[in-house]
N, C-alpha and C positions, 0 to 999 in steps of 0.2 A: 455534546453527546457523540463525540467522534469514535469510530470503530474502524480500525484498519487491520487486515490480516494478509499475510503473504507466506508462500513457501516455494521451495524449489522442487521441481519434478524431473522427469526424464526428458532432458533437452528442452525444458521450458521453465518459466517462472509464472506462477499464478498469484494475482493480487486482487484484493477486494476492499472497497471502502464504501461507507454509507454516503448518501447524497444530501444529508440534512445540514443546513446552515442555520445555526441558532445562537441566541444570546440569552443567558439566564434561562427563564422558563418559556421564552418566546421562540417559535419556529419561524424563521425568516424566509426560507425557500427549501424546496425539496429536490432540486436538480443541480446541486453544487458538486462538481466533479473534484474529488480530493486526490485523484490519481493523475498527476500531470506528466506530460511527455517531455523528457529532457532532450532526447534525440530519437532517431528511428528505432533504437533497441534498448531504451532505458526509461524507467518510470520512477518518479518521486511520489510517494504517498505521504501526505502531510496531515498532521493533527495538531490541535492547539488553537491559539488565537487566529482568527481568519485573516486579519490584516498582516500579522507577522508571517503567516504561512505563505500568503500570496507574494509579499515583498521578497521574502528570502528565496522562494523557489524561482521567482523571476530573475533574481541575481545569479543563481546557479545556472539556470538555463541559458542566459545570455552570455555568461563567461565561458561556458562549455562550447557554445556556438562560436564565440570569438576565437577560442583556441583552435577549433576545427578549421576555421577560415584562414587563420594566420599560418597554421602549420600543415594544412592539407591532410590531416589525419584525425581520426576520432579517438577520444580518450576511452580507455577500458572502464568497465564498471568499478573496478578497484580504484582506479585513479580518480574517478568522479567522487567515490566515497571518501577518499583521503582529502580531496579538495573541499568537499562539503563539510567534513569534520573540522578542518582548519578554519573555515569561515565561522562556524558556530563557536569554536573555542576562542577565536579572536574577538568575536562580538560580546562575549561574556564580560570583558573589561571595558567595553565601550557602550554598546547599545544592544543588550541581550535580546535574542529572538525567542519568544515563547512558542517553540515549534518542535515537534518530534517527527522523525521521518523513517520510512522504510524505502530503501533504494533497491530496485530490482532491475536486472539487465541481462542481456545475452551477448556474449562476445563471440563473433564469428571466427576469430583466430583460434580460440580454444574450443569452439563448438560446445559451449556449455553455459548454462544460466547460473546466476549468483544473486544472493540477497544480502543486504547490509542493514543493520539496525543502528540508527543514530538518534541521539536525544539532544535536548537543548543545552546540556552541559558540555557538549563536545565529545561525548563517548561514541565509539564506533566499533562494531563487531560484525564479522561475517558469520551468517547463521544459515541453517537449513530451513527454519520456519520461525515466525515471530508475529507479534501483534502490538498495536499501540491503542491508546484510549481505553474505553470501557471493555472492548473486546479482549484486551490483555488480561482482564480479571477472570475470564471464563474459558477461553479456548486453549490455554496452555496445556491442560491435561488431555484434551481431545487430540491436539497435534502430537503430543508426546506419545500417545497410545497408538494412533492410526497412521501417522506419517512414516514413510519408509523410503529408502533409496530406490531410484528407478520407478517412481510412482507414475503410471501412465496417465494420459489426459482424463479419461473417463473416471478413474479412481480419484484423481486430484479434484475434479469438479464436484464429485459427490462429497469428498472430504471438506471442501470449501463450503458447500451448502450446509453441511452438518454444523460447521462452526457458526455460520450466520444464523441458523435456526436457534442455536443455543444462546447467542447474544440476544435475539429477539425474545426468547423465552424468559430470560433472567432480568431484563431491564423493565422497570415500571413504566417508563415512557418509551413506547415502541418506536423503532426506526422503520419508515415506510419502504425504503428502497435501498438496495445495494447494487453497485456496479462491479462486475468481475472482469478483469482484463488479463490477457495472456501475452507474454513476451517469449518469442522463439526465433528461429533462424529467419523467418519471414517478416519479422518485425512485431509491432504491437497491434493487437486486435481486441475489440470488445466481445467477450464471450457471451455475456448474458446480463440483463438487468433483472435482478431478483426482487419481486414484490413479496416480502415475507408475510405481511398481513393477509394477502390473497391466498397464500399457501395454507395458512392457518385456517382461514374460512373454508377452503375446500376440504381440509382434513376433517373439520367439524361436521360439514354436510355429509361427507362419506360415512362418518361414524353413525350419524342419525339415519 
């Protein structure tokens, strides 16, 4: 029941992921963070098999860290995206990873954020907005209509919540919590933990 959403705003990247870890019809935990930190200004959002996602993201994080130590410089978001795509493409012929990713980052040199879409087949594309998992079935039209260039933070947060409410509304089995994280010049920060079911309960009580 993975749901990942991300988009680029004015000097920031906003990403959200559900915190549910499950298998088949079973809910295993409700505090599983699918937005993993690569370095001080990059996040990998993962969906797919939990084991594959953890193993693959750990591989990327440690190799990016090793490059930074050996060369005393940080890779750009574009470079990390190319490296990640190469690892996925190579694994297809050896031991495929059942994982789809959104890579968000902010590059201090360019003073701008960027977002990359990657899938288990080794595809990679720089995008303004995107989603993986069940969220991809519902939020594309919302982002296509309401996303715009130079989206300020308040507008971006409201757009993200609009997407998350739509996911909760459409899925039969609801997701209890989403985590929203932002990447900007100051680094990575947790913006908010959104309890969708609580919002729906409050809306019902207000209507009554």
